C-alpha positions in Angstrom: 253.4 47.4 173.6 252.2 50.9 174.7 250.6 53.6 172.5 252.5 57.3 172.6 249.7 59.7 172.9 251.8 62.8 172.0 253.0 60.8 168.4 249.5 60.0 167.8 248.3 63.8 168.4 251.4 64.9 166.1 250.1 62.6 163.3 246.8 64.0 163.5 248.5 67.2 163.2 250.0 66.1 160.2 247.0 64.5 158.8 245.4 68.0 158.6 248.2 69.3 156.1 248.4 65.9 153.8 245.9 67.6 151.4 247.1 71.0 151.0 248.2 72.0 147.5 251.7 73.2 147.0 253.1 74.5 143.7 256.2 72.4 142.5 258.5 73.8 139.7 261.4 72.4 138.3 263.8 75.2 137.5 266.4 74.9 134.3 268.0 78.0 135.1 267.8 81.7 135.5 269.4 84.7 133.7 269.1 88.8 134.3 267.7 91.0 131.4 266.9 94.7 131.4 263.5 95.5 130.1 264.8 96.4 126.8 266.2 93.2 126.2 262.7 91.3 127.7 261.0 93.8 125.1 263.3 92.7 122.0 262.1 89.0 122.7 260.4 87.2 120.0 259.1 83.9 118.6 262.6 82.1 118.1 264.5 84.1 120.5 267.3 82.3 122.8 267.9 83.0 126.1 271.1 82.0 127.9 270.6 80.4 131.3 273.4 80.2 134.3 272.9 76.4 133.9 274.7 73.8 131.5 272.9 71.9 129.1 272.5 68.3 130.5 273.3 69.7 133.9 270.8 69.4 137.0 267.7 71.2 137.5 266.5 72.7 140.7 263.0 70.9 142.1 261.3 73.9 143.8 258.1 73.5 146.5 256.4 76.9 147.1 259.9 78.5 146.0 261.8 76.4 148.2 264.5 74.4 147.0 264.2 70.4 148.2 265.5 68.5 145.6 267.6 68.3 142.3 267.3 66.2 139.4 267.5 65.1 135.7 265.4 65.9 133.2 263.5 63.0 131.6 260.8 62.2 129.1 257.5 60.7 130.5 255.6 59.7 127.5 255.1 62.9 125.8 256.1 64.9 128.7 258.9 66.1 130.7 259.6 64.9 134.2 262.2 65.2 136.8 264.2 62.4 138.1 265.4 63.4 141.9 269.0 62.8 142.3 269.5 64.6 145.2 267.6 65.6 148.1 268.6 68.7 150.2 269.0 68.6 153.7 267.4 71.0 155.8 268.8 72.5 159.1 267.3 71.3 161.9 264.1 72.8 163.5 264.6 74.8 166.8 261.5 74.4 168.7 262.5 77.3 171.0 263.5 80.5 168.7 
């Protein structure tokens, strides 16, 4: 059995990043509103989003779509069960 030095070096580079904090967001939907509409919002206001109730939510990491899923209850909190991973385009090492 041989050890590939490049793979060990690549793994070492990845280990440096494993504890970097990322912002993870579950997005139910979006809408566009004018400043006047936003100023009219108050307790009890309803904002209609561009998604159907019960539809998938987007899972974003640092504002980049990585997956879709369904909203679930975890004890008294909300969670997201991942149902689809978003494939990413291949990385071009020679841009």
